[in-house]
C-alpha positions as CSV (number, residue, x, y, z in Angstrom):
1,M,-13.0,-3.5,-16.9
2,L,-11.6,-3.5,-13.4
3,R,-8.4,-6.1,-12.0
4,F,-6.8,-6.1,-8.7
5,L,-4.5,-7.9,-6.6
6,T,-2.9,-7.5,-3.6
7,A,0.6,-9.2,-2.1
8,G,2.4,-8.8,0.8
9,E,2.4,-11.0,4.5
10,S,1.2,-8.7,7.7
11,H,4.9,-8.9,9.3
12,G,6.5,-8.5,5.6
13,Q,8.3,-6.0,4.0
14,C,5.2,-4.2,2.9
15,L,1.5,-4.6,1.2
16,T,1.5,-4.1,-2.6
17,A,-1.5,-4.0,-4.9
18,I,-1.8,-3.1,-8.7
19,L,-4.8,-2.1,-9.9
20,E,-5.6,-2.0,-13.5
21,G,-8.2,-0.7,-15.7
22,I,-9.0,2.9,-14.1
23,P,-9.5,5.4,-16.9
24,A,-6.8,7.7,-17.8
25,G,-7.4,11.3,-17.0
26,L,-8.5,10.7,-13.4
27,K,-7.2,13.2,-10.7
28,I,-6.1,11.6,-7.5
29,D,-5.5,12.9,-4.4
30,I,-3.0,11.1,-2.2
31,N,-3.8,12.6,0.7
32,K,-7.4,10.9,0.4
33,I,-5.8,7.8,0.2
34,N,-3.7,8.4,3.3
35,N,-6.9,9.7,5.3
36,K,-8.4,6.4,4.4
37,L,-5.8,4.4,5.2
38,A,-6.1,6.4,8.8
39,R,-9.3,5.6,9.2
40,R,-8.9,2.0,8.8
41,Q,-6.5,2.4,12.0
42,M,-8.8,3.9,13.9
43,G,-10.9,2.4,16.9
44,Y,-11.2,2.3,20.3
45,G,-10.4,-1.7,21.0
46,R,-7.0,-1.7,18.6
47,G,-4.4,-3.1,19.7
48,G,-0.9,-2.8,19.9
49,R,0.4,-2.9,16.3
50,M,-1.7,0.2,15.2
51,T,0.5,2.1,17.8
52,I,3.6,1.0,15.6
53,E,1.8,1.4,12.1
54,T,1.5,4.7,10.1
55,D,0.0,3.8,6.9
56,K,1.0,6.0,4.1
57,V,0.9,5.0,0.6
58,D,3.4,5.1,-2.0
59,I,2.2,5.3,-5.5
60,L,4.7,3.6,-7.8
61,S,3.1,3.2,-11.0
62,G,-0.1,4.4,-13.1
63,I,0.0,8.3,-12.0
64,R,2.1,11.0,-13.4
65,F,1.9,14.9,-12.0
66,G,-1.8,13.6,-9.9
67,E,-3.3,12.3,-12.7
68,T,-3.9,8.7,-13.9
69,M,-2.6,7.5,-17.9
70,G,-4.3,4.4,-18.4
71,D,-2.0,1.6,-17.0
72,P,-2.4,-0.2,-14.1
73,I,-1.4,1.4,-10.8
74,T,0.5,-0.1,-8.3
75,L,0.3,0.8,-5.0
76,Q,2.4,0.2,-1.6
77,V,2.0,0.8,2.1
78,K,5.3,0.0,4.1
79,N,5.0,-2.2,7.5
80,R,7.0,-0.4,9.7
81,D,7.0,-3.7,12.1
82,W,9.3,-5.5,9.3
83,G,12.2,-3.9,11.6
84,N,11.0,-6.6,14.1
85,W,10.5,-9.2,12.4
86,I,13.3,-8.9,9.5
87,K,15.3,-12.6,10.7
88,E,11.7,-14.3,11.3
89,M,10.0,-13.2,7.7
90,S,13.5,-13.4,6.0
91,V,13.1,-14.0,2.3
92,N,16.4,-16.3,2.7
93,G,18.5,-17.7,5.0
94,Q,17.7,-20.4,7.7
95,P,14.3,-20.6,9.9
96,F,14.4,-18.1,12.8
97,G,12.9,-17.9,16.0
98,D,10.0,-20.5,17.4
99,K,7.1,-21.9,15.3
100,V,3.8,-21.6,16.1
101,T,1.7,-25.0,16.0
102,A,-1.3,-23.9,18.3
103,A,-3.9,-23.6,15.6
104,R,-6.7,-21.1,16.7
105,P,-10.2,-21.9,16.5
106,G,-12.1,-19.6,14.0
107,H,-8.8,-18.9,12.2
108,A,-7.3,-19.6,8.7
109,D,-4.3,-21.7,10.8
110,L,-5.5,-25.2,10.7
111,A,-7.1,-25.7,7.3
112,G,-4.3,-23.8,5.7
113,V,-1.3,-25.5,6.9
114,H,-3.3,-28.7,6.0
115,K,-4.1,-27.1,2.7
116,Y,-0.4,-26.4,2.1
117,D,1.3,-28.8,4.2
118,R,3.3,-26.3,6.3
119,K,4.6,-26.9,9.3
120,D,4.5,-23.5,11.0
121,I,1.1,-22.1,11.2
122,R,3.0,-18.3,10.4
123,D,3.2,-19.5,7.2
124,I,-0.5,-18.9,6.9
125,L,-1.4,-16.2,9.3
126,E,0.4,-13.9,8.0
127,R,-1.4,-13.6,4.6
128,A,-4.5,-14.7,6.5
129,S,-4.2,-11.8,8.7
130,A,-6.6,-8.7,8.5
131,R,-3.5,-6.4,7.7
132,E,-3.7,-7.3,4.1
133,T,-7.1,-4.9,4.1
134,A,-4.8,-1.9,4.1
135,A,-3.7,-2.6,0.4
136,K,-7.9,-2.6,-0.2
137,V,-7.9,0.4,1.7
138,A,-6.0,2.2,-1.1
139,M,-7.4,0.8,-3.9
140,G,-10.7,1.4,-2.7
141,S,-10.1,5.1,-2.0
142,V,-8.5,5.3,-5.8
143,C,-12.1,4.1,-7.0
144,Q,-14.4,6.2,-4.7
145,Q,-12.1,9.1,-6.2
146,F,-13.2,8.1,-9.3
147,L,-16.9,7.3,-8.3
148,E,-17.1,10.8,-6.9
149,T,-16.1,13.0,-10.6
150,L,-19.3,10.9,-11.8
151,G,-21.8,11.7,-9.2
152,M,-21.6,8.6,-6.8
153,R,-20.6,8.5,-2.7
154,V,-19.6,6.1,-0.9
155,Y,-19.6,5.4,2.7
156,S,-20.0,3.5,5.8
157,H,-20.9,3.2,9.6
158,V,-21.4,1.0,12.3
159,V,-24.5,0.1,13.8
160,N,-23.7,-2.9,16.3
161,I,-20.9,-3.7,18.3
162,G,-21.5,-6.8,20.4
163,G,-25.5,-6.3,20.2
164,I,-25.1,-3.0,21.4
165,K,-27.1,-1.1,18.6
166,A,-27.4,2.2,17.0
167,D,-30.7,4.0,17.0
168,R,-31.6,4.4,13.5
169,N,-33.6,7.9,14.5
170,K,-30.4,9.1,15.8
171,I,-28.7,8.7,12.7
172,D,-28.0,11.8,10.9
173,Y,-27.4,10.0,7.3
174,T,-25.9,13.3,6.0
175,Q,-23.1,13.9,8.2
176,I,-21.9,9.6,8.0
177,A,-19.0,10.6,5.2
178,V,-17.1,13.3,7.2
179,N,-17.6,11.9,10.5
180,D,-14.9,11.7,12.6
181,S,-16.3,9.2,15.6
182,D,-13.5,6.5,16.8
183,L,-16.1,4.0,16.2
184,N,-17.3,5.1,13.3
185,C,-21.2,4.9,14.8
186,M,-23.2,7.7,14.5
187,D,-25.1,7.5,17.5
188,G,-22.7,8.8,20.5
189,D,-25.2,7.5,23.3
190,A,-24.8,4.3,21.9
191,A,-20.8,4.6,21.0
192,I,-20.5,5.1,25.1
193,K,-22.2,1.6,25.5
194,M,-20.2,0.2,22.8
195,R,-17.0,1.4,24.6
196,E,-17.6,0.2,27.8
197,K,-18.5,-3.3,26.3
198,I,-15.1,-3.2,24.6
199,R,-13.7,-2.1,27.9
200,I,-14.7,-4.9,29.5
201,A,-14.0,-7.7,27.0
202,G,-10.5,-6.2,26.8
203,Q,-10.1,-7.0,30.7
204,N,-11.5,-10.7,29.9
205,G,-9.1,-11.5,27.2
206,D,-11.9,-11.3,24.8
207,T,-13.1,-10.5,21.7
208,L,-16.0,-8.5,20.2
209,G,-17.5,-8.4,17.1
210,G,-20.7,-6.4,14.6
211,M,-22.1,-5.1,12.2
212,F,-21.6,-1.8,9.9
213,E,-23.7,-0.3,6.9
214,I,-22.4,0.7,3.9
215,I,-24.1,3.4,1.6
216,V,-23.8,3.8,-2.3
217,E,-25.3,7.4,-3.5
218,G,-25.9,8.4,-6.8
219,A,-25.3,5.1,-8.2
220,P,-27.7,5.3,-11.9
221,E,-30.5,2.9,-12.8
222,G,-29.2,-0.4,-14.4
223,L,-26.0,-0.6,-13.3
224,G,-25.3,-4.8,-13.1
225,A,-27.8,-7.2,-15.5
226,H,-30.2,-9.8,-14.9
227,I,-29.3,-12.1,-17.3
228,Q,-26.5,-14.4,-15.6
229,W,-26.0,-15.0,-12.3
230,D,-22.4,-13.7,-12.6
231,K,-23.8,-10.6,-13.9
232,R,-26.1,-9.9,-10.9
233,L,-24.7,-7.0,-9.0
234,D,-25.9,-7.8,-5.5
235,G,-24.2,-11.1,-6.0
236,K,-20.7,-9.2,-7.1
237,L,-21.2,-6.9,-3.9
238,A,-21.7,-10.0,-1.4
239,Q,-18.9,-11.8,-2.5
240,A,-16.8,-8.7,-2.5
241,I,-17.9,-8.2,1.2
242,M,-17.7,-11.4,2.3
243,S,-14.2,-11.8,1.1
244,I,-13.3,-9.5,3.6
245,Q,-11.4,-11.3,6.2
246,A,-13.6,-12.3,9.8
247,I,-17.0,-11.1,7.7
248,K,-19.9,-13.9,8.5
249,A,-23.2,-12.8,7.0
250,V,-24.1,-9.8,4.3
251,E,-27.5,-8.6,3.8
252,I,-29.0,-6.1,0.9
253,G,-31.7,-3.6,1.9
254,A,-34.1,-4.8,4.7
255,G,-32.1,-8.0,4.1
256,M,-33.1,-11.1,7.3
257,E,-36.4,-9.0,7.7
258,Y,-37.9,-10.5,4.4
259,A,-38.3,-14.0,6.5
260,N,-40.6,-12.0,8.8
261,N,-43.0,-10.2,6.6
262,P,-45.2,-10.3,3.8
263,G,-44.9,-9.1,0.5
264,S,-47.4,-6.4,0.9
265,K,-45.3,-4.9,3.5
266,M,-41.7,-5.5,1.9
267,H,-41.8,-4.2,-1.4
268,D,-41.5,-0.9,-2.8
269,E,-44.4,0.3,-4.0
270,L,-44.0,2.6,-7.7
271,F,-45.3,6.2,-7.8
272,Y,-45.1,9.2,-10.4
273,D,-44.3,12.7,-9.4
274,D,-45.9,15.8,-10.9
275,K,-43.6,15.5,-13.6
276,K,-44.3,12.1,-14.3
277,Q,-40.5,10.4,-13.0
278,V,-41.3,7.2,-11.1
279,Y,-40.3,7.4,-7.3
280,R,-40.7,4.9,-3.9
281,K,-41.7,5.7,-0.6
282,T,-39.4,3.0,0.9
283,N,-36.0,1.1,-0.2
284,H,-36.3,-2.2,1.5
285,A,-34.7,-3.7,-1.3
286,G,-31.6,-1.8,-0.8
287,G,-31.2,-0.1,-4.0
288,L,-31.1,-3.5,-6.1
289,E,-33.7,-5.2,-7.7
290,G,-33.4,-7.8,-10.3
291,G,-29.4,-8.3,-9.7
292,M,-29.6,-3.9,-11.0
293,T,-29.5,-0.7,-9.0
294,N,-32.9,0.9,-9.3
295,G,-31.8,4.5,-8.4
296,E,-31.8,4.0,-4.9
297,N,-29.6,4.2,-2.6
298,I,-27.6,0.7,-2.4
299,I,-27.5,-0.2,1.3
300,V,-25.2,-3.0,2.2
301,R,-25.2,-4.2,5.6
302,A,-22.3,-6.6,6.8
303,V,-21.7,-8.9,10.1
304,M,-18.0,-9.5,11.6
305,K,-17.7,-12.5,13.8
306,P,-15.0,-11.6,17.0
307,I,-11.6,-11.1,16.3
308,P,-10.1,-15.3,16.8
309,T,-7.2,-14.0,18.9
310,L,-8.0,-14.2,22.7
311,M,-5.8,-13.3,25.0
312,M,-7.6,-15.9,27.2
313,P,-7.0,-18.6,24.4
314,L,-9.6,-21.1,23.2
315,H,-9.1,-25.0,23.6
316,S,-7.3,-26.3,20.7
317,V,-4.9,-28.8,19.3
318,D,-1.1,-28.3,18.6
319,I,0.2,-29.6,15.0
320,E,3.3,-30.8,16.3
321,S,3.3,-32.4,18.9
322,R,-0.6,-33.6,18.4
323,Q,-1.6,-32.8,21.8
324,E,-4.4,-30.5,23.0
325,V,-3.4,-27.1,24.3
326,M,-4.7,-23.7,24.6
327,A,-4.8,-21.5,20.8
328,C,-1.7,-19.4,20.2
329,K,-1.6,-15.6,21.0
330,E,-0.8,-13.3,18.4
331,R,-1.0,-9.3,19.3
332,S,-4.2,-8.5,18.2
333,D,-7.6,-6.2,18.5
334,V,-10.5,-6.3,21.0
335,C,-12.4,-5.3,18.4
336,A,-12.2,-4.2,15.0
337,V,-15.6,-3.2,13.7
338,P,-15.2,0.1,12.8
339,A,-12.0,-0.6,10.6
340,A,-13.7,-3.0,8.8
341,S,-16.2,-0.8,8.2
342,I,-13.8,1.4,6.3
343,V,-12.7,-2.0,4.4
344,G,-16.3,-2.5,3.6
345,A,-16.6,0.7,1.7
346,A,-13.4,0.2,-0.1
347,M,-14.5,-3.3,-1.3
348,T,-17.7,-1.5,-2.3
349,A,-16.5,1.3,-4.3
350,I,-14.4,-1.7,-6.2
351,T,-17.2,-3.6,-6.9
352,I,-19.4,-0.5,-8.2
353,A,-16.5,1.1,-9.8
354,D,-15.7,-2.4,-12.0
355,A,-19.8,-2.3,-12.8
356,V,-19.5,1.4,-13.9
357,L,-16.8,0.3,-16.2
358,E,-18.4,-2.6,-17.6
359,Q,-21.4,-1.0,-18.7
360,F,-20.0,2.5,-20.0
361,G,-16.3,1.3,-20.9
362,G,-14.2,3.8,-22.4
363,H,-9.7,4.1,-21.3
364,A,-10.6,8.1,-20.8
365,M,-12.5,10.0,-18.2
366,T,-13.7,12.3,-20.8
367,D,-15.3,9.5,-22.9
368,I,-17.0,7.5,-19.6
369,K,-18.1,11.2,-18.2
370,A,-19.9,11.6,-22.1
371,A,-21.4,8.0,-22.0
372,V,-22.5,8.4,-18.4
373,A,-24.3,12.0,-18.9
374,S,-26.0,10.5,-22.4
375,Y,-27.2,7.3,-20.4
376,K,-29.1,9.5,-17.5
377,S,-30.4,11.4,-20.0
378,R,-31.9,8.8,-21.9
379,L,-33.3,7.7,-18.8
380,A,-34.6,11.2,-17.9
381,K,-36.8,10.4,-20.8
382,Q,-38.8,7.3,-19.9
């Protein structure tokens, strides 16, 4: 079973992640982790923070000579901006700097200071910040490398920003995993329109959200289970994606379209090929039926809301003066949907890796590879 924790604040010294459960004998390419971290920082519409940070991972434990040993893996991503916040974020000493007291609508600010009985919203926003997702991406890259050794790939792409939708007929799904678009969008024409909409939103002090799609290739049939609510893999995936900052909706496969069409058009019919192997002509289910993988590609889509920090702030309240004010302004992005798509793939990889480990067990890669191969062999005979 896979377990993980992250720690650290947006302007603290670093972000730290501890990942436990990765078997021994997995070769880890640190360059792949750093590549994912760089991809998380990409995107037209990102703010000034990304010009300061160049995220690189430091591996503090769990890996020796490029190979996992079976003990917890500790990953650290340093915050270069910490140098500008040493006094404001000091562990010791007296409070320094102006308090943040004007809550931002749509952020964790108000509920957080009420719940934790704080007088400075910075005590909440530092941890609620999406900066924390750098730790998730580092762990997700480790899990993606684990899955790749077992024949599975996890990747993502942006399909909507601010209402500008990618044309699915223009998407080459064989190239998504290697595309280098700054918006992570496979429709070049849509990307041009997306950039223009982001530019205008930035000029107006506004922000934009959107939608991204995550695809898992090669997952064997039968991951997850139907027997209890917390064993269902679609539920675990939904929870994992919804845990990402600013995500407000998740759909699997055809998702919302199930509400608009009859069952005769939406359920994936079953056929036998000439070798008497079952196949489907469609994948409306998104690779999951009854809480289990069905052998098709897993398709998950997520909606990210516009970032709550606006340069033209919304009406709000001041928790100290108890007056109506305009919300505070923090350095922020105009649009971070491309970055969120990388985080979504990371959280999906962690979730699928956990399902694989739960099903096949083992503390060494040799044992897991053998178990997966044996399982696939049995399925092929059915």
